[in-house]
N, C-alpha and C positions, 0 to 999 in steps of 0.2 A: 330699362334705362341700361344706356348702350354709349360705350366714345369710341371716337374717332379722330384722328389729325387733328387736338387741341375744343372741342363738340364736343358735344355730351345731347343726347338725344334721351328725352322720359315724353312716356305716351301719359298722358292727362287722364285721367278717366273719366271723371266725369264733359269732358265735354267734349272728346273725342277727335284729340288733338296727337300732334305728331309736335313736343317744341323742343326746338334743337336754342340752349349755351353754347360760350364760345366761354373756357375754362375758364382764359384766364380775368374775368372780369362778374366772368358769370351774370351775361347779359341776355335776354330770351331776344334772339337774331333775327329770327323765319319759325315760322309754325306750320306745320297743315295737315288738314283732312282727312281721319280713316275710316272704315265702315264700324269700328266700335270697336271698343275696350282692345286692350292689348295686354297677351298674359308675357308675349318676348318678343325683341326683333336682333336680327343681323346682320349687314350691313355688308356684303360687294362690289367697294362701287363701283359704278356707280348703282346701284342700286338697295334699299333696304328695305328689310320682307317684316311685317308685322305675323304672328300672328294671333289669332281674334277670338272674340269668342266664341262667336257667328259661326265656326267651323269652314273662315280662308286665311290664304293668307293674301295677304295685300303687300304688292311690289311697287313701287312708287323711283321715280327719278330721284337721286340726288339731284340734279342741273336746276332744274328746272320744278319740284318738287309736282310734277300730273305720277298721278295713279297712272300707272302702263302695265299691269295687267291684275286680275287674282285667282288665286290659282285656288281652285277646290273639288269636293273629292273627302277629303274627311267628313262622317257624319255625328261631329263634334266635337266642340271643345280641342281647340290648337292649342298644346302645350307648352312645345320647346321647341324652339328651331335648332341645328347646328347646320353651317358650311362648310364644307371639301375641297378645292374645287372650281371645279363648275356645278356642284352640286348638291343642292338641298332633302336636306332629310326635316321630318317633321314628322313629334308622336302628337300625340291625342285619346282624350280620354272614350274612342270608339275599338280605342285595342289593338287600333291600326303604329307604321309609324311609315312611310310614304319618301319611296327617291324622286326626284325632280331631277331637268334639262333647267337650267338658271345662265348655259349662256348667253349675251348677250344677245347671238343667232334669234334665240327661240323668246327671249322677253319680250326683244320687240318684231315677232313672225307675226302670222298675217290668222292663224288661228291660235288656241286657246292652250294652253300646254298640261299636258294630261300626264298620270305621276305615274313612273317606269318598273315603277314596283310597290308592290303591299303589300308587307310584314307583321302575319297578325296569328304572333308568336306567345299573345298575352290574353293570361285572363282574368285583367282590370284596366280599369284611366291609365295609362301610357304613361310618366310624369314625367325621366329628362334623355336624354340621349346624347352621346359622344360617344367621342369618336379617337382610340387612346389604341399604338402599332398599327393603325389600319386590318382594323378588329372596332367591330361599330356595339356599345356596351349602352341597350337601356335601362331600369330601372320604369317599377309601377304600385299603385296602389296597395296592390297585394304585400307586396316587398318582394316580390322578387325580380332580380334582375339581369337579364341572357346578353348570352356576348354570339355574334356573331362570323364566321373567321371570312369571310369570304358573300360579299354585299349575295352577287350574284354571280351562278357560274351557268352557263345556254340560263335553265329559266327555274331552276333551286338553286335553295340557299347554303351553308353547308356553317351550320348549329355549331359552336363551341362549347354551348353550356350554358345548364338552368341553374341561377345560384335561388333559394330558397329564404323569405325572410321572414319577420315577423308580422315585420310594420313599416304601415307605407316608406315606399323612394322620394321623395321632391327632383333633390339632388345630387350628385356623382358628376365627382368635382378628382383635382388630378393633384399629388403637393409633386414636388418632386426631392 
């Protein structure tokens, strides 16, 4: 579920649709189909990105409600999505985090979008990813939290640290 400009976007697990409700009166104003049940959604207007159980990220244009791209590459369920500027980060049960260029030129381009970078530092399913002060933090099912200080320097990454836990990380949240 996500709220954007007084609209609530919610996935309907049973029907495979994203439903859009007006927050003022909770009236259903539209819906559109997705390729499978979604675990997360993020909006970078005019696009909504849906993390799906079937290893894909579906991109729908909110002006037309038409599917414009399908991002493929994960080998298992896509759990969470994060957008910063024109970059989408996705984490998956395949133990990876992928970095995607989601500029409007890329989305509407003739070719399918490939991940710009694949990070493979987790030993179990990656369940969440957040950006804090320019650093990417990710948590996994084993309870490990990894911090990446620099997303990419040339062809390498600068690891910030690994915090070992003993129970799974399901969400990483920032408190003021």
